[in-house]
Full PDB file with SEQRES, HELIX, SHEET, SSBOND, CRYST1, ORIGX, SCALE, CONECT and MASTER records, all heavy atoms in Angstrom:
SEQRES   1 A   50  MET LYS ASP VAL VAL ILE ILE GLY GLY GLY PRO ASN GLY          
SEQRES   2 A   50  LEU LEU MET ALA CYS GLU LEU SER LEU ALA GLY ALA ARG          
SEQRES   3 A   50  ALA VAL VAL LEU GLU GLN LEU PRO GLU PRO ALA THR ARG          
SEQRES   4 A   50  PRO LYS ALA ASN GLY LEU VAL GLY ARG VAL VAL                  
HELIX    1 AA1 PRO A   11  LEU A   22  1                                  12    
SHEET    1 AA1 2 VAL A   4  ILE A   7  0                                        
SHEET    2 AA1 2 ALA A  27  LEU A  30  1                                        
CRYST1    1.000    1.000    1.000  90.00  90.00  90.00 P 1           1          
ORIGX1      1.000000  0.000000  0.000000        0.00000                         
ORIGX2      0.000000  1.000000  0.000000        0.00000                         
ORIGX3      0.000000  0.000000  1.000000        0.00000                         
SCALE1      1.000000  0.000000  0.000000        0.00000                         
SCALE2      0.000000  1.000000  0.000000        0.00000                         
SCALE3      0.000000  0.000000  1.000000        0.00000                         
ATOM      1  N   MET A   1       0.847  -1.188   0.003  1.00  0.00           N  
ATOM      2  CA  MET A   1      -0.004   0.004   0.006  1.00  0.00           C  
ATOM      3  C   MET A   1       0.893   1.255   0.008  1.00  0.00           C  
ATOM      4  O   MET A   1       1.889   1.311   0.693  1.00  0.00           O  
ATOM      5  CB  MET A   1      -0.886   0.013   1.231  1.00  0.00           C  
ATOM      6  CG  MET A   1      -1.764   1.174   1.312  1.00  0.00           C  
ATOM      7  SD  MET A   1      -3.373   0.638   1.823  1.00  0.00           S  
ATOM      8  CE  MET A   1      -4.252   2.120   1.623  1.00  0.00           C  
ATOM      9  N   LYS A   2       0.504   2.233  -0.798  1.00  0.00           N  
ATOM     10  CA  LYS A   2       1.255   3.482  -0.903  1.00  0.00           C  
ATOM     11  C   LYS A   2       0.545   4.565  -0.107  1.00  0.00           C  
ATOM     12  O   LYS A   2      -0.671   4.593   0.037  1.00  0.00           O  
ATOM     13  CB  LYS A   2       1.358   3.925  -2.380  1.00  0.00           C  
ATOM     14  CG  LYS A   2       2.051   2.941  -3.294  1.00  0.00           C  
ATOM     15  CD  LYS A   2       3.501   2.736  -2.860  1.00  0.00           C  
ATOM     16  CE  LYS A   2       4.162   1.739  -3.757  1.00  0.00           C  
ATOM     17  NZ  LYS A   2       5.445   1.341  -3.318  1.00  0.00           N  
ATOM     18  N   ASP A   3       1.349   5.491   0.441  1.00  0.00           N  
ATOM     19  CA  ASP A   3       0.794   6.607   1.187  1.00  0.00           C  
ATOM     20  C   ASP A   3       0.418   7.761   0.269  1.00  0.00           C  
ATOM     21  O   ASP A   3      -0.540   8.485   0.544  1.00  0.00           O  
ATOM     22  CB  ASP A   3       1.846   7.122   2.190  1.00  0.00           C  
ATOM     23  CG  ASP A   3       2.202   6.081   3.250  1.00  0.00           C  
ATOM     24  OD1 ASP A   3       1.316   5.339   3.653  1.00  0.00           O  
ATOM     25  OD2 ASP A   3       3.402   6.000   3.599  1.00  0.00           O  
ATOM     26  N   VAL A   4       1.168   7.951  -0.828  1.00  0.00           N  
ATOM     27  CA  VAL A   4       0.973   9.102  -1.716  1.00  0.00           C  
ATOM     28  C   VAL A   4       1.085   8.652  -3.153  1.00  0.00           C  
ATOM     29  O   VAL A   4       1.945   7.847  -3.495  1.00  0.00           O  
ATOM     30  CB  VAL A   4       2.045  10.177  -1.421  1.00  0.00           C  
ATOM     31  CG1 VAL A   4       1.869  11.379  -2.348  1.00  0.00           C  
ATOM     32  CG2 VAL A   4       2.023  10.609   0.009  1.00  0.00           C  
ATOM     33  N   VAL A   5       0.245   9.219  -4.009  1.00  0.00           N  
ATOM     34  CA  VAL A   5       0.339   9.029  -5.454  1.00  0.00           C  
ATOM     35  C   VAL A   5       0.702  10.385  -6.058  1.00  0.00           C  
ATOM     36  O   VAL A   5       0.003  11.361  -5.836  1.00  0.00           O  
ATOM     37  CB  VAL A   5      -0.974   8.482  -6.061  1.00  0.00           C  
ATOM     38  CG1 VAL A   5      -0.864   8.395  -7.594  1.00  0.00           C  
ATOM     39  CG2 VAL A   5      -1.345   7.141  -5.458  1.00  0.00           C  
ATOM     40  N   ILE A   6       1.772  10.400  -6.821  1.00  0.00           N  
ATOM     41  CA  ILE A   6       2.232  11.631  -7.476  1.00  0.00           C  
ATOM     42  C   ILE A   6       1.994  11.476  -8.966  1.00  0.00           C  
ATOM     43  O   ILE A   6       2.424  10.513  -9.591  1.00  0.00           O  
ATOM     44  CB  ILE A   6       3.730  11.907  -7.190  1.00  0.00           C  
ATOM     45  CG1 ILE A   6       3.937  12.057  -5.681  1.00  0.00           C  
ATOM     46  CG2 ILE A   6       4.206  13.104  -7.979  1.00  0.00           C  
ATOM     47  CD1 ILE A   6       5.376  12.103  -5.283  1.00  0.00           C  
ATOM     48  N   ILE A   7       1.285  12.446  -9.540  1.00  0.00           N  
ATOM     49  CA  ILE A   7       0.964  12.407 -10.962  1.00  0.00           C  
ATOM     50  C   ILE A   7       1.988  13.273 -11.678  1.00  0.00           C  
ATOM     51  O   ILE A   7       2.016  14.498 -11.501  1.00  0.00           O  
ATOM     52  CB  ILE A   7      -0.465  12.964 -11.238  1.00  0.00           C  
ATOM     53  CG1 ILE A   7      -1.480  12.272 -10.382  1.00  0.00           C  
ATOM     54  CG2 ILE A   7      -0.794  12.850 -12.719  1.00  0.00           C  
ATOM     55  CD1 ILE A   7      -1.586  10.768 -10.584  1.00  0.00           C  
ATOM     56  N   GLY A   8       2.828  12.666 -12.494  1.00  0.00           N  
ATOM     57  CA  GLY A   8       3.838  13.373 -13.287  1.00  0.00           C  
ATOM     58  C   GLY A   8       5.226  13.125 -12.787  1.00  0.00           C  
ATOM     59  O   GLY A   8       5.536  13.341 -11.621  1.00  0.00           O  
ATOM     60  N   GLY A   9       6.072  12.665 -13.684  1.00  0.00           N  
ATOM     61  CA  GLY A   9       7.451  12.326 -13.324  1.00  0.00           C  
ATOM     62  C   GLY A   9       8.425  13.407 -13.812  1.00  0.00           C  
ATOM     63  O   GLY A   9       9.557  13.098 -14.121  1.00  0.00           O  
ATOM     64  N   GLY A  10       7.975  14.636 -13.837  1.00  0.00           N  
ATOM     65  CA  GLY A  10       8.887  15.765 -14.196  1.00  0.00           C  
ATOM     66  C   GLY A  10       9.748  16.103 -12.970  1.00  0.00           C  
ATOM     67  O   GLY A  10       9.750  15.418 -11.934  1.00  0.00           O  
ATOM     68  N   PRO A  11      10.469  17.189 -13.068  1.00  0.00           N  
ATOM     69  CA  PRO A  11      11.360  17.583 -11.995  1.00  0.00           C  
ATOM     70  C   PRO A  11      10.667  17.775 -10.634  1.00  0.00           C  
ATOM     71  O   PRO A  11      11.139  17.316  -9.620  1.00  0.00           O  
ATOM     72  CB  PRO A  11      11.937  18.933 -12.445  1.00  0.00           C  
ATOM     73  CG  PRO A  11      11.745  18.947 -13.916  1.00  0.00           C  
ATOM     74  CD  PRO A  11      10.543  18.110 -14.217  1.00  0.00           C  
ATOM     75  N   ASN A  12       9.485  18.394 -10.662  1.00  0.00           N  
ATOM     76  CA  ASN A  12       8.775  18.594  -9.407  1.00  0.00           C  
ATOM     77  C   ASN A  12       8.224  17.310  -8.806  1.00  0.00           C  
ATOM     78  O   ASN A  12       8.287  17.066  -7.606  1.00  0.00           O  
ATOM     79  CB  ASN A  12       7.614  19.603  -9.594  1.00  0.00           C  
ATOM     80  CG  ASN A  12       8.136  20.978  -9.917  1.00  0.00           C  
ATOM     81  OD1 ASN A  12       9.158  21.380  -9.407  1.00  0.00           O  
ATOM     82  ND2 ASN A  12       7.440  21.674 -10.762  1.00  0.00           N  
ATOM     83  N   GLY A  13       7.671  16.442  -9.649  1.00  0.00           N  
ATOM     84  CA  GLY A  13       7.123  15.179  -9.192  1.00  0.00           C  
ATOM     85  C   GLY A  13       8.196  14.280  -8.606  1.00  0.00           C  
ATOM     86  O   GLY A  13       7.997  13.657  -7.538  1.00  0.00           O  
ATOM     87  N   LEU A  14       9.353  14.219  -9.269  1.00  0.00           N  
ATOM     88  CA  LEU A  14      10.417  13.355  -8.767  1.00  0.00           C  
ATOM     89  C   LEU A  14      11.045  13.918  -7.521  1.00  0.00           C  
ATOM     90  O   LEU A  14      11.369  13.166  -6.581  1.00  0.00           O  
ATOM     91  CB  LEU A  14      11.500  13.208  -9.863  1.00  0.00           C  
ATOM     92  CG  LEU A  14      11.052  12.445 -11.122  1.00  0.00           C  
ATOM     93  CD1 LEU A  14      12.152  12.409 -12.145  1.00  0.00           C  
ATOM     94  CD2 LEU A  14      10.588  11.040 -10.773  1.00  0.00           C  
ATOM     95  N   LEU A  15      11.189  15.253  -7.424  1.00  0.00           N  
ATOM     96  CA  LEU A  15      11.695  15.850  -6.190  1.00  0.00           C  
ATOM     97  C   LEU A  15      10.743  15.590  -5.030  1.00  0.00           C  
ATOM     98  O   LEU A  15      11.191  15.245  -3.950  1.00  0.00           O  
ATOM     99  CB  LEU A  15      11.902  17.365  -6.403  1.00  0.00           C  
ATOM    100  CG  LEU A  15      12.377  18.096  -5.180  1.00  0.00           C  
ATOM    101  CD1 LEU A  15      13.775  17.672  -4.761  1.00  0.00           C  
ATOM    102  CD2 LEU A  15      12.371  19.598  -5.407  1.00  0.00           C  
ATOM    103  N   MET A  16       9.450  15.703  -5.260  1.00  0.00           N  
ATOM    104  CA  MET A  16       8.495  15.458  -4.221  1.00  0.00           C  
ATOM    105  C   MET A  16       8.561  14.012  -3.749  1.00  0.00           C  
ATOM    106  O   MET A  16       8.491  13.712  -2.558  1.00  0.00           O  
ATOM    107  CB  MET A  16       7.060  15.794  -4.710  1.00  0.00           C  
ATOM    108  CG  MET A  16       6.020  15.627  -3.668  1.00  0.00           C  
ATOM    109  SD  MET A  16       6.258  16.550  -2.156  1.00  0.00           S  
ATOM    110  CE  MET A  16       6.093  18.207  -2.755  1.00  0.00           C  
ATOM    111  N   ALA A  17       8.694  13.058  -4.686  1.00  0.00           N  
ATOM    112  CA  ALA A  17       8.803  11.664  -4.308  1.00  0.00           C  
ATOM    113  C   ALA A  17      10.024  11.410  -3.443  1.00  0.00           C  
ATOM    114  O   ALA A  17       9.951  10.686  -2.459  1.00  0.00           O  
ATOM    115  CB  ALA A  17       8.844  10.802  -5.573  1.00  0.00           C  
ATOM    116  N   CYS A  18      11.147  12.032  -3.805  1.00  0.00           N  
ATOM    117  CA  CYS A  18      12.367  11.888  -2.996  1.00  0.00           C  
ATOM    118  C   CYS A  18      12.204  12.491  -1.612  1.00  0.00           C  
ATOM    119  O   CYS A  18      12.583  11.859  -0.599  1.00  0.00           O  
ATOM    120  CB  CYS A  18      13.554  12.550  -3.718  1.00  0.00           C  
ATOM    121  SG  CYS A  18      14.050  11.703  -5.204  1.00  0.00           S  
ATOM    122  N   GLU A  19      11.610  13.677  -1.513  1.00  0.00           N  
ATOM    123  CA  GLU A  19      11.435  14.309  -0.229  1.00  0.00           C  
ATOM    124  C   GLU A  19      10.479  13.535   0.651  1.00  0.00           C  
ATOM    125  O   GLU A  19      10.688  13.375   1.859  1.00  0.00           O  
ATOM    126  CB  GLU A  19      10.924  15.765  -0.410  1.00  0.00           C  
ATOM    127  CG  GLU A  19      11.923  16.705  -1.005  1.00  0.00           C  
ATOM    128  CD  GLU A  19      13.118  16.947  -0.077  1.00  0.00           C  
ATOM    129  OE1 GLU A  19      12.913  17.039   1.149  1.00  0.00           O  
ATOM    130  OE2 GLU A  19      14.250  17.044  -0.606  1.00  0.00           O  
ATOM    131  N   LEU A  20       9.422  13.014   0.087  1.00  0.00           N  
ATOM    132  CA  LEU A  20       8.468  12.205   0.837  1.00  0.00           C  
ATOM    133  C   LEU A  20       9.127  10.913   1.321  1.00  0.00           C  
ATOM    134  O   LEU A  20       8.890  10.456   2.455  1.00  0.00           O  
ATOM    135  CB  LEU A  20       7.244  11.888   0.008  1.00  0.00           C  
ATOM    136  CG  LEU A  20       6.279  13.056  -0.222  1.00  0.00           C  
ATOM    137  CD1 LEU A  20       5.273  12.704  -1.299  1.00  0.00           C  
ATOM    138  CD2 LEU A  20       5.590  13.449   1.054  1.00  0.00           C  
ATOM    139  N   SER A  21       9.961  10.328   0.497  1.00  0.00           N  
ATOM    140  CA  SER A  21      10.687   9.116   0.902  1.00  0.00           C  
ATOM    141  C   SER A  21      11.617   9.406   2.054  1.00  0.00           C  
ATOM    142  O   SER A  21      11.691   8.602   3.007  1.00  0.00           O  
ATOM    143  CB  SER A  21      11.485   8.601  -0.299  1.00  0.00           C  
ATOM    144  OG  SER A  21      12.251   7.465   0.068  1.00  0.00           O  
ATOM    145  N   LEU A  22      12.300  10.512   2.055  1.00  0.00           N  
ATOM    146  CA  LEU A  22      13.156  10.908   3.176  1.00  0.00           C  
ATOM    147  C   LEU A  22      12.345  11.092   4.442  1.00  0.00           C  
ATOM    148  O   LEU A  22      12.873  10.839   5.547  1.00  0.00           O  
ATOM    149  CB  LEU A  22      13.938  12.181   2.827  1.00  0.00           C  
ATOM    150  CG  LEU A  22      15.031  12.043   1.781  1.00  0.00           C  
ATOM    151  CD1 LEU A  22      15.584  13.443   1.405  1.00  0.00           C  
ATOM    152  CD2 LEU A  22      16.137  11.129   2.268  1.00  0.00           C  
ATOM    153  N   ALA A  23      11.103  11.499   4.326  1.00  0.00           N  
ATOM    154  CA  ALA A  23      10.251  11.711   5.467  1.00  0.00           C  
ATOM    155  C   ALA A  23       9.560  10.430   5.906  1.00  0.00           C  
ATOM    156  O   ALA A  23       8.820  10.410   6.903  1.00  0.00           O  
ATOM    157  CB  ALA A  23       9.182  12.763   5.158  1.00  0.00           C  
ATOM    158  N   GLY A  24       9.790   9.305   5.193  1.00  0.00           N  
ATOM    159  CA  GLY A  24       9.228   8.033   5.585  1.00  0.00           C  
ATOM    160  C   GLY A  24       7.936   7.635   4.906  1.00  0.00           C  
ATOM    161  O   GLY A  24       7.379   6.596   5.190  1.00  0.00           O  
ATOM    162  N   ALA A  25       7.453   8.445   3.971  1.00  0.00           N  
ATOM    163  CA  ALA A  25       6.235   8.123   3.225  1.00  0.00           C  
ATOM    164  C   ALA A  25       6.568   7.247   2.025  1.00  0.00           C  
ATOM    165  O   ALA A  25       7.636   7.360   1.433  1.00  0.00           O  
ATOM    166  CB  ALA A  25       5.551   9.391   2.783  1.00  0.00           C  
ATOM    167  N   ARG A  26       5.636   6.395   1.686  1.00  0.00           N  
ATOM    168  CA  ARG A  26       5.800   5.556   0.483  1.00  0.00           C  
ATOM    169  C   ARG A  26       5.022   6.176  -0.651  1.00  0.00           C  
ATOM    170  O   ARG A  26       3.819   6.359  -0.548  1.00  0.00           O  
ATOM    171  CB  ARG A  26       5.297   4.144   0.754  1.00  0.00           C  
ATOM    172  CG  ARG A  26       6.163   3.414   1.782  1.00  0.00           C  
ATOM    173  CD  ARG A  26       5.540   2.110   2.175  1.00  0.00           C  
ATOM    174  NE  ARG A  26       4.245   2.453   2.808  1.00  0.00           N  
ATOM    175  CZ  ARG A  26       3.456   1.575   3.355  1.00  0.00           C  
ATOM    176  NH1 ARG A  26       3.758   0.278   3.318  1.00  0.00           N  
ATOM    177  NH2 ARG A  26       2.298   1.942   3.904  1.00  0.00           N  
ATOM    178  N   ALA A  27       5.728   6.540  -1.725  1.00  0.00           N  
ATOM    179  CA  ALA A  27       5.094   7.210  -2.824  1.00  0.00           C  
ATOM    180  C   ALA A  27       5.277   6.424  -4.114  1.00  0.00           C  
ATOM    181  O   ALA A  27       6.220   5.677  -4.269  1.00  0.00           O  
ATOM    182  CB  ALA A  27       5.724   8.596  -3.030  1.00  0.00           C  
ATOM    183  N   VAL A  28       4.307   6.592  -5.000  1.00  0.00           N  
ATOM    184  CA  VAL A  28       4.399   6.037  -6.338  1.00  0.00           C  
ATOM    185  C   VAL A  28       4.199   7.175  -7.326  1.00  0.00           C  
ATOM    186  O   VAL A  28       3.383   8.070  -7.123  1.00  0.00           O  
ATOM    187  CB  VAL A  28       3.335   4.917  -6.578  1.00  0.00           C  
ATOM    188  CG1 VAL A  28       1.943   5.424  -6.479  1.00  0.00           C  
ATOM    189  CG2 VAL A  28       3.566   4.258  -7.923  1.00  0.00           C  
ATOM    190  N   VAL A  29       5.036   7.235  -8.362  1.00  0.00           N  
ATOM    191  CA  VAL A  29       4.974   8.291  -9.390  1.00  0.00           C  
ATOM    192  C   VAL A  29       4.360   7.702 -10.638  1.00  0.00           C  
ATOM    193  O   VAL A  29       4.831   6.717 -11.158  1.00  0.00           O  
ATOM    194  CB  VAL A  29       6.392   8.839  -9.686  1.00  0.00           C  
ATOM    195  CG1 VAL A  29       6.309   9.914 -10.770  1.00  0.00           C  
ATOM    196  CG2 VAL A  29       7.032   9.384  -8.436  1.00  0.00           C  
ATOM    197  N   LEU A  30       3.308   8.331 -11.120  1.00  0.00           N  
ATOM    198  CA  LEU A  30       2.657   7.919 -12.375  1.00  0.00           C  
ATOM    199  C   LEU A  30       3.005   8.909 -13.468  1.00  0.00           C  
ATOM    200  O   LEU A  30       2.877  10.095 -13.308  1.00  0.00           O  
ATOM    201  CB  LEU A  30       1.133   7.898 -12.169  1.00  0.00           C  
ATOM    202  CG  LEU A  30       0.629   7.008 -11.069  1.00  0.00           C  
ATOM    203  CD1 LEU A  30      -0.912   7.123 -11.001  1.00  0.00           C  
ATOM    204  CD2 LEU A  30       1.031   5.575 -11.254  1.00  0.00           C  
ATOM    205  N   GLU A  31       3.515   8.391 -14.574  1.00  0.00           N  
ATOM    206  CA  GLU A  31       3.942   9.212 -15.695  1.00  0.00           C  
ATOM    207  C   GLU A  31       3.291   8.698 -16.962  1.00  0.00           C  
ATOM    208  O   GLU A  31       3.258   7.481 -17.192  1.00  0.00           O  
ATOM    209  CB  GLU A  31       5.463   9.190 -15.822  1.00  0.00           C  
ATOM    210  CG  GLU A  31       6.036   9.886 -17.034  1.00  0.00           C  
ATOM    211  CD  GLU A  31       5.611  11.345 -17.122  1.00  0.00           C  
ATOM    212  OE1 GLU A  31       5.765  12.093 -16.126  1.00  0.00           O  
ATOM    213  OE2 GLU A  31       5.148  11.748 -18.211  1.00  0.00           O  
ATOM    214  N   GLN A  32       2.818   9.605 -17.777  1.00  0.00           N  
ATOM    215  CA  GLN A  32       2.117   9.238 -19.021  1.00  0.00           C  
ATOM    216  C   GLN A  32       3.076   8.856 -20.133  1.00  0.00           C  
ATOM    217  O   GLN A  32       2.763   7.981 -20.922  1.00  0.00           O  
ATOM    218  CB  GLN A  32       1.287  10.455 -19.440  1.00  0.00           C  
ATOM    219  CG  GLN A  32       0.599  10.312 -20.761  1.00  0.00           C  
ATOM    220  CD  GLN A  32      -0.267  11.556 -21.073  1.00  0.00           C  
ATOM    221  OE1 GLN A  32      -0.680  12.237 -20.182  1.00  0.00           O  
ATOM    222  NE2 GLN A  32      -0.452  11.823 -22.320  1.00  0.00           N  
ATOM    223  N   LEU A  33       4.223   9.508 -20.191  1.00  0.00           N  
ATOM    224  CA  LEU A  33       5.173   9.247 -21.286  1.00  0.00           C  
ATOM    225  C   LEU A  33       5.875   7.908 -21.115  1.00  0.00           C  
ATOM    226  O   LEU A  33       6.275   7.539 -19.991  1.00  0.00           O  
ATOM    227  CB  LEU A  33       6.234  10.366 -21.340  1.00  0.00           C  
ATOM    228  CG  LEU A  33       5.691  11.756 -21.664  1.00  0.00           C  
ATOM    229  CD1 LEU A  33       6.818  12.778 -21.566  1.00  0.00           C  
ATOM    230  CD2 LEU A  33       5.028  11.780 -23.000  1.00  0.00           C  
ATOM    231  N   PRO A  34       6.071   7.146 -22.158  1.00  0.00           N  
ATOM    232  CA  PRO A  34       6.736   5.836 -22.069  1.00  0.00           C  
ATOM    233  C   PRO A  34       8.231   5.902 -21.858  1.00  0.00           C  
ATOM    234  O   PRO A  34       8.871   4.939 -21.412  1.00  0.00           O  
ATOM    235  CB  PRO A  34       6.400   5.168 -23.397  1.00  0.00           C  
ATOM    236  CG  PRO A  34       6.172   6.293 -24.338  1.00  0.00           C  
ATOM    237  CD  PRO A  34       5.601   7.416 -23.539  1.00  0.00           C  
ATOM    238  N   GLU A  35       8.847   7.074 -22.112  1.00  0.00           N  
ATOM    239  CA  GLU A  35      10.291   7.234 -21.945  1.00  0.00           C  
ATOM    240  C   GLU A  35      10.543   8.705 -21.615  1.00  0.00           C  
ATOM    241  O   GLU A  35       9.678   9.559 -21.808  1.00  0.00           O  
ATOM    242  CB  GLU A  35      11.052   6.806 -23.174  1.00  0.00           C  
ATOM    243  CG  GLU A  35      10.649   7.572 -24.437  1.00  0.00           C  
ATOM    244  CD  GLU A  35      11.303   7.003 -25.665  1.00  0.00           C  
ATOM    245  OE1 GLU A  35      11.408   5.773 -25.786  1.00  0.00           O  
ATOM    246  OE2 GLU A  35      11.725   7.800 -26.533  1.00  0.00           O  
ATOM    247  N   PRO A  36      11.735   9.005 -21.091  1.00  0.00           N  
ATOM    248  CA  PRO A  36      12.014  10.421 -20.738  1.00  0.00           C  
ATOM    249  C   PRO A  36      11.877  11.346 -21.940  1.00  0.00           C  
ATOM    250  O   PRO A  36      12.254  10.991 -23.069  1.00  0.00           O  
ATOM    251  CB  PRO A  36      13.466  10.381 -20.239  1.00  0.00           C  
ATOM    252  CG  PRO A  36      13.658   8.962 -19.805  1.00  0.00           C  
ATOM    253  CD  PRO A  36      12.828   8.113 -20.718  1.00  0.00           C  
ATOM    254  N   ALA A  37      11.400  12.570 -21.689  1.00  0.00           N  
ATOM    255  CA  ALA A  37      11.244  13.539 -22.766  1.00  0.00           C  
ATOM    256  C   ALA A  37      12.631  14.035 -23.201  1.00  0.00           C  
ATOM    257  O   ALA A  37      13.576  14.090 -22.396  1.00  0.00           O  
ATOM    258  CB  ALA A  37      10.389  14.711 -22.278  1.00  0.00           C  
ATOM    259  N   THR A  38      12.744  14.399 -24.464  1.00  0.00           N  
ATOM    260  CA  THR A  38      14.032  14.877 -24.989  1.00  0.00           C  
ATOM    261  C   THR A  38      14.200  16.381 -24.778  1.00  0.00           C  
ATOM    262  O   THR A  38      15.347  16.835 -24.754  1.00  0.00           O  
ATOM    263  CB  THR A  38      14.143  14.583 -26.475  1.00  0.00           C  
ATOM    264  OG1 THR A  38      13.004  15.143 -27.163  1.00  0.00           O  
ATOM    265  CG2 THR A  38      14.149  13.083 -26.730  1.00  0.00           C  
ATOM    266  N   ARG A  39      13.119  17.114 -24.605  1.00  0.00           N  
ATOM    267  CA  ARG A  39      13.289  18.566 -24.356  1.00  0.00           C  
ATOM    268  C   ARG A  39      13.246  18.843 -22.861  1.00  0.00           C  
ATOM    269  O   ARG A  39      12.486  18.215 -22.130  1.00  0.00           O  
ATOM    270  CB  ARG A  39      12.255  19.382 -25.123  1.00  0.00           C  
ATOM    271  CG  ARG A  39      10.903  19.428 -24.566  1.00  0.00           C  
ATOM    272  CD  ARG A  39      10.065  20.452 -25.345  1.00  0.00           C  
ATOM    273  NE  ARG A  39       9.193  21.093 -24.405  1.00  0.00           N  
ATOM    274  CZ  ARG A  39       7.902  20.766 -24.230  1.00  0.00           C  
ATOM    275  NH1 ARG A  39       7.347  19.880 -25.029  1.00  0.00           N  
ATOM    276  NH2 ARG A  39       7.188  21.356 -23.307  1.00  0.00           N  
ATOM    277  N   PRO A  40      14.024  19.756 -22.420  1.00  0.00           N  
ATOM    278  CA  PRO A  40      14.091  20.045 -20.957  1.00  0.00           C  
ATOM    279  C   PRO A  40      12.770  20.616 -20.465  1.00  0.00           C  
ATOM    280  O   PRO A  40      12.102  21.357 -21.144  1.00  0.00           O  
ATOM    281  CB  PRO A  40      15.198  21.057 -20.831  1.00  0.00           C  
ATOM    282  CG  PRO A  40      15.569  21.493 -22.197  1.00  0.00           C  
ATOM    283  CD  PRO A  40      14.962  20.559 -23.173  1.00  0.00           C  
ATOM    284  N   LYS A  41      12.381  20.205 -19.241  1.00  0.00           N  
ATOM    285  CA  LYS A  41      11.150  20.701 -18.624  1.00  0.00           C  
ATOM    286  C   LYS A  41      11.412  21.776 -17.626  1.00  0.00           C  
ATOM    287  O   LYS A  41      10.508  22.539 -17.305  1.00  0.00           O  
ATOM    288  CB  LYS A  41      10.400  19.544 -17.962  1.00  0.00           C  
ATOM    289  CG  LYS A  41       9.890  18.504 -18.937  1.00  0.00           C  
ATOM    290  CD  LYS A  41       9.139  17.468 -18.141  1.00  0.00           C  
ATOM    291  CE  LYS A  41       8.516  16.434 -19.084  1.00  0.00           C  
ATOM    292  NZ  LYS A  41       7.697  15.454 -18.355  1.00  0.00           N  
ATOM    293  N   ALA A  42      12.594  21.826 -17.075  1.00  0.00           N  
ATOM    294  CA  ALA A  42      12.881  22.737 -15.971  1.00  0.00           C  
ATOM    295  C   ALA A  42      13.719  23.918 -16.434  1.00  0.00           C  
ATOM    296  O   ALA A  42      14.479  24.487 -15.674  1.00  0.00           O  
ATOM    297  CB  ALA A  42      13.582  22.011 -14.855  1.00  0.00           C  
ATOM    298  N   ASN A  43      13.595  24.327 -17.685  1.00  0.00           N  
ATOM    299  CA  ASN A  43      14.413  25.419 -18.211  1.00  0.00           C  
ATOM    300  C   ASN A  43      13.960  26.765 -17.732  1.00  0.00           C  
ATOM    301  O   ASN A  43      14.594  27.757 -18.046  1.00  0.00           O  
ATOM    302  CB  ASN A  43      14.516  25.345 -19.730  1.00  0.00           C  
ATOM    303  CG  ASN A  43      13.156  25.448 -20.395  1.00  0.00           C  
ATOM    304  OD1 ASN A  43      12.162  25.492 -19.720  1.00  0.00           O  
ATOM    305  ND2 ASN A  43      13.157  25.486 -21.706  1.00  0.00           N  
ATOM    306  N   GLY A  44      12.885  26.869 -16.966  1.00  0.00           N  
ATOM    307  CA  GLY A  44      12.397  28.119 -16.471  1.00  0.00           C  
ATOM    308  C   GLY A  44      12.865  28.426 -15.054  1.00  0.00           C  
ATOM    309  O   GLY A  44      12.526  29.474 -14.511  1.00  0.00           O  
ATOM    310  N   LEU A  45      13.620  27.554 -14.425  1.00  0.00           N  
ATOM    311  CA  LEU A  45      14.094  27.804 -13.076  1.00  0.00           C  
ATOM    312  C   LEU A  45      15.263  28.786 -13.084  1.00  0.00           C  
ATOM    313  O   LEU A  45      16.156  28.706 -13.923  1.00  0.00           O  
ATOM    314  CB  LEU A  45      14.550  26.509 -12.405  1.00  0.00           C  
ATOM    315  CG  LEU A  45      13.466  25.469 -12.145  1.00  0.00           C  
ATOM    316  CD1 LEU A  45      14.076  24.233 -11.548  1.00  0.00           C  
ATOM    317  CD2 LEU A  45      12.373  26.021 -11.274  1.00  0.00           C  
ATOM    318  N   VAL A  46      15.236  29.729 -12.189  1.00  0.00           N  
ATOM    319  CA  VAL A  46      16.315  30.710 -12.070  1.00  0.00           C  
ATOM    320  C   VAL A  46      16.976  30.573 -10.703  1.00  0.00           C  
ATOM    321  O   VAL A  46      16.428  29.907  -9.822  1.00  0.00           O  
ATOM    322  CB  VAL A  46      15.787  32.142 -12.298  1.00  0.00           C  
ATOM    323  CG1 VAL A  46      15.300  32.345 -13.711  1.00  0.00           C  
ATOM    324  CG2 VAL A  46      14.683  32.489 -11.315  1.00  0.00           C  
ATOM    325  N   GLY A  47      18.058  31.248 -10.504  1.00  0.00           N  
ATOM    326  CA  GLY A  47      18.860  31.131  -9.253  1.00  0.00           C  
ATOM    327  C   GLY A  47      18.033  31.398  -8.001  1.00  0.00           C  
ATOM    328  O   GLY A  47      18.202  30.709  -7.013  1.00  0.00           O  
ATOM    329  N   ARG A  48      17.168  32.389  -8.003  1.00  0.00           N  
ATOM    330  CA  ARG A  48      16.390  32.711  -6.820  1.00  0.00           C  
ATOM    331  C   ARG A  48      15.402  31.611  -6.462  1.00  0.00           C  
ATOM    332  O   ARG A  48      15.132  31.365  -5.301  1.00  0.00           O  
ATOM    333  CB  ARG A  48      15.603  33.993  -7.013  1.00  0.00           C  
ATOM    334  CG  ARG A  48      16.448  35.232  -6.972  1.00  0.00           C  
ATOM    335  CD  ARG A  48      15.590  36.450  -7.171  1.00  0.00           C  
ATOM    336  NE  ARG A  48      15.466  37.104  -5.873  1.00  0.00           N  
ATOM    337  CZ  ARG A  48      14.846  38.211  -5.725  1.00  0.00           C  
ATOM    338  NH1 ARG A  48      14.266  38.799  -6.728  1.00  0.00           N  
ATOM    339  NH2 ARG A  48      14.785  38.784  -4.524  1.00  0.00           N  
ATOM    340  N   VAL A  49      14.865  30.944  -7.458  1.00  0.00           N  
ATOM    341  CA  VAL A  49      13.918  29.863  -7.204  1.00  0.00           C  
ATOM    342  C   VAL A  49      14.637  28.646  -6.660  1.00  0.00           C  
ATOM    343  O   VAL A  49      14.193  28.020  -5.698  1.00  0.00           O  
ATOM    344  CB  VAL A  49      13.176  29.476  -8.519  1.00  0.00           C  
ATOM    345  CG1 VAL A  49      12.260  28.299  -8.272  1.00  0.00           C  
ATOM    346  CG2 VAL A  49      12.362  30.681  -9.019  1.00  0.00           C  
ATOM    347  N   VAL A  50      15.772  28.324  -7.241  1.00  0.00           N  
ATOM    348  CA  VAL A  50      16.533  27.142  -6.821  1.00  0.00           C  
ATOM    349  C   VAL A  50      17.087  27.391  -5.450  1.00  0.00           C  
ATOM    350  O   VAL A  50      17.005  26.623  -4.531  1.00  0.00           O  
ATOM    351  CB  VAL A  50      17.666  26.847  -7.807  1.00  0.00           C  
ATOM    352  CG1 VAL A  50      18.508  25.709  -7.285  1.00  0.00           C  
ATOM    353  CG2 VAL A  50      17.101  26.512  -9.154  1.00  0.00           C  
TER     354      VAL A  50                                                      
MASTER        0    0    0    1    2    0    0    6  353    1    0    4          
END                                                                             
């Protein structure tokens, strides 16, 4: 049994899964794409956000 279901395996979804795992929660990530995307998804992050 999983504690959390995360929809989307992009940068935010994967980071959330890792953080939840560190906190002891069991998460599953659901992703629609059959393989990693070739174009970057996190190209809008800037230094202040990171």
